[in-house]
Structure formats: C-alpha cells, structure tokens
N, C-alpha and C positions, 0 to 999 in steps of 0.2 A: 130333109134330114132322114136319110135312109141308112147311112153307114157312119156311125158316130163313135168317137173315142172320148173317154173321160180320163184326163191325166192331171197330175199334181202330187204334191207331197203326201206321204201318209198322214192321216188325220184331217185332210181337207174335206172329207165327205164324199169321195169318189163313188164308193159302192152304193151309198145311200141315194145319191143323185141319179146314178145309173139305173138303179132299181125303179125310182120314180119315173124316169124317162121310159123305161121298158114297159112299165104298167100303163103309162099314159098313152104311149104310141103303139102298143101291142107289137113290139119288136123283140126278137131274141136277145138276151143279155148274156155276155160271157165275162166272167171274172177271171182275170189272169192269175190271181192267187190260187183259185180253185183249179185252174188248168195246168199251171206250171209246177206247183208243189205236188209231191207224191206223199203218201202217208208217212207219218213220223218225221216230218220236216225234211224230207229228202228232195232237193231241187232237181228238176229235169235239166237236161243239157241244153245248151244254146241251140243245137241242131234240132232237138225235140221241140223246143219252144217255137222255133221258126216254122217247123212242119205243122204244128197245131194251128198256128195263125194262118198259114197259107190255105188250109182247109176252111177256116172260118171266113176269111175275106172273099172267097169265091162266091159266097151267098149274096143275095140281092139286098138284104136288110140285116143289120146287126148293130149292137152296142157293145163295146169292149171297154172295161174299166181296168186301170192298172198302169204301172210305170214300166219297169223292165226295159232299160235302155237298149239292150241287145236286140229288141224287136220293135223299137219305136219307129224305125224307118218304114217298116211294112205297114204299120197301123196308120201313120200319118199319110203315107202315099195313097193308101186305099180309102181313107175316110173322106166323106164329103163335109163332115162337121167335126170340129175339134173343140171340145169343152175343156178349157184349161183353168183349173182351180188354183188360185194363188192367194192363200190366206196366211195370216201372220204365224210366225213360229209358235207363239204362245197358244194360239187357237189350235194349231195342229197338235201340239203336245197335250193340251187339255182333252181333245178328242181321242187321242191315243190312250191316255190314262182312263178316260171314261169307258172306252171300248174294252180295255183290259179288265176293269172292274166288272163290267156286264158279262163278259164271256170267260172270265178266269177259270181255267181248267176245262173249258168246253170248246168245241170247234164252232166258230161262227159260221153263219150261212154262206158267206162268200169265200170260204176257205175249204181246202181239201179235207176230207175226212181224216180223222186221227192226227190232226195238227191242232192240238189245244192251244188256245190263246196264251201267249207268253209276252213278257216284257223284260228287257234287260238294258244295261247301260249302253251297249253297242247300238241297239235300235234307237234309243233316245238320242244318242249322239248323231246317228244317221239322219233322224228327223230334223234335229237342230241345224245340221250342216247342209240340209237339202237345198236351201236357196243358193248357197255358195258353190256346192259341188255338183248339183244336178240341174238346176234351172238353166244355167248357161247352155247345156246340151239340148234341153228342150227348146230354148229360144233359137238355137242354131238350126234345128230341124224346122221350126216354124217359119224361118225366112224363105223356105222353098215352097210355100203354099201356092196353089194356082188360083186363078180367078173363080174357078168352080168350087173352091173350098171355102168354108166359113169358119172363122175362129171366134169363139165366144169365150172371153176371159172374164171370170167371176172372182171378185176380190173379197167379198164379205157375205154374210148371211142375207142381207137385204137384196143384194144383186142375185143371189141364188134363188131366193123366194120369188122375186119379180120374174126371173127367167122361167121358173117352173109354172108360175101362174099364167104366163103368156102362152104356154102350151095348151092350156084349157080353152083359149080363144081361137085356136087354129081349126 
C-alpha cells in the first residue's frame, strides 16, 4: 500500500478514512476537493485537474481521496490500492448533513480556503443519485484492475473499523 485512492459517494467518509490512513502509514495525503476547487467555489478546468494529478502520481507514495470522474482513469491506473466506500444513501446523507452542521459557514480542513461549507438541494440530489449515476462508471473502471492492484470495498462502519484496525497490526 504505497499509492492509494479512496473513492465513493460524498458522505461515505472518504476524507476521514484517508486522513487515518495517512496518519497510520505516514504517507502524504491529497484531498481532491482542496486541489481542484479554487477560492470562492471556482472549479479548476479538467486540464488543470489532470496536470495536478500527473504531478502527484509521479511520487513513490501517496493517498488521494475524492471522486471527480474526469481524473478517475489516472488515479485508478496509478494506484496499487483502491479503497472503494459503498455505503447506503441514508448513511451518506446523514454524514453530509452532519458535516454541514459542523462546518456551516467555515471551510473544512479538506477543502480549499474560502470555500465555506454549503448545502443545497442540487447536492442532496447528487448524493441520492450517486449509486445510479456514478457507481456504474466507477465499476466500469474497476474492471480493468491488474493483478498487482488491490481493491478493498467497504460497505459499513464495522468493515471500515476492521480495516483500519488491521493497519495497526502491519
């Protein structure tokens, strides 16, 4: 586990798990939300996103958390470990609301400066429709994994806790 990505719906706990992995394994962590958003919620271009990622994946060790389907091919191709969080829609929405309450009006640590936490119906709908609209694309990319790559699919909090606890025994 030298080059890892953490993917899944918003609200699955990607950033939290990625931070725990980075702390546990002493590997640099890159949050795509922090890298791809510019201040005041301005999104970087696809070309800028890909350039940012090309620089990161050249390194020998990294953890990248986030979705962004326009760069998923780069991350999956370069990763040796793919951690795919697949949690229920209700769990995801609960975590999204919880995060909103915690960071309301503030910028969370895994987000670009001057992007205060916000929540709107479009984002709630996006989270709710993630299994239908985005998981098929992820699954399609995962079909091309090589024998040198490891897929770790975590479906609930117990599986997440067991996985993180297993790292302590490495």
